[in-house]
C-alpha positions, 0 to 999 in steps of 0.5 A: 302628160297634163293632168285632167284633175289639175285642169286650170278652171280658167280654160274654156270648155272643151277638149284641150286644156292647160293644167296647174304645172304650167311654168309661164314659159310662153312657148304655147302662146307664141306658137299658137296665139289663137288658142293660148293666152296668159291669165294670172301667171300661167297659160290657158286655152281661151279658144278651142281649135276649130280649123285643121291649121289651129288644131295642128298649131295647138298640138305642136304647142302641146308637144313643145311644152317643156313641162307637159302642161297641155293636155286633151280630154280625148287621146289625139288620133292625129298626134303622129301626123303632127310629130311628122311636122317637126322641125317646123319650117321658118324661112328657107332652110331654117327650122324650129325644132320644137320639143322645148326642154324644161332644163332650159326653161322652155328655150327655143332651138333651131336647125339649119339644113345645109349640104355641107352639114346641118347646124343646130342652135341650142338644145331641144329635148332628146325626143325620139320623134324629133331625133328621127325627123332630124335624121331624115333631114341629114342629122347634125354636124355642129350644135351651137350653144348660145350660152350656158343656160340653154345646153339642155340635152346637148350631150345626148345629141352629140352622142347620137350624131357625133357632132361638134358642140360649140360653146364660148369658153367663158360659159363652160361649166363642169357639165360642159367641160367636154364641149368640142369647140370653145371659142374665146375672146370677143373676136368673131368666130367663123364656124363655117363660111356662112355662119359666124359666132359673135361674142355678146357677153352680158346676160351671161359672161360667155353669151354668143349669138349666131349670124347665118348668111347675114340674114338670120340672127340666132340670139339666144337670150341676148335679144328678142322682140317684146310686144309690151315695149313694141321693139327689140329689147334685152332682158333687163330682169334676167341679166345674170352677168352685167347690164353695162357689158350687155349694152356694149355687146348690143352696140357691137351687134348693131353694126351687123345687118340681119333680117330675122331675130330668132331667140331662145326666149322671147318673140321672133322678129322679121323685118327688112334690113332698114327696119331691123336697123331701126329696131336696134336703134330703139333697143339701144335707146331703151337699154341706155335709159335702163342703165 
C-alpha cells in the first residue's frame, strides 16, 4: 500500500495521492489522465475525482499500479465494486486485465474472450480478485507472451488454469524453459484460426506480436502510440537487441491491416485501416531517420 508519510508534496490536496515509490511506468496517467499527470520523474494527482466515472477510473489505476504507489487517506468503501470492473472492456470481446506487475515494469496485459477458449496476452499480477473475474469469463486456454520482459506471473496463471503458454524460442530463458509452445523462425504462426503470431525481432531477439481477426494488434514493446511525436513509433532508447532488425520487422508488419494497437508499454492507438496504414508509414519514416 502507498504510504501517507511518503506522499509526494506535488499532489493536490485531497484523499487520493501518489507516494515516492512511483517508478514512472505511466500506467495511472493513461488509465485516468484526468486525475494523474507527470511532475518531475514521477506521477502525481493533479485533480481529485469528482464524478463516479472519475472515481472508478482512479481506483482502477490504483489497483493496476505495479508498485502500489497510489493511495487514499480514507479506506475506499467502493474498492470491491471497482475490483468487479476488471477486466476492463476495450472493444467487442477484448479486455484490459489491469493489475500490472512490477516484474514487467508495469506492462499492460489483455484478455480475448472466445467460445473456443480465451487467449490472454502477457501476464498481469496473479491477484485473487482478477483470477476470480477471469474464471467467471471462462478462464484461459492460451497465454501468449509477446517477449521475455513481460512474462511476470505466467507460471502461476499456467498452473491455475492449466493453459498453454506461448513464447518464441529465441526469448526463452531458464525461467521459461518449460513454456508449452515455442514458435521458431520468422514465419507467421497460427495459434488459432483467428489469432496469428508474427515474429518481430528487434526490441528483443524473439519478440512477437499477436494479430486477432485482422483488427487488434497486441504489440508488446514493439509498437505503441507516442503523444510526444504524434504517431505510432518504436522505443529507440529501449531496444535491447538490434534497431536495424527491428526496423526490418516493422516493415514486414506494415504489410498487415489492423485498427487497434494494444501495447504492453506505451499508449494505445485506434483508427481506421487507412489511418493505421498512414500511421505505420510515419513510424517507418521516423525509424529510418533514427537508424
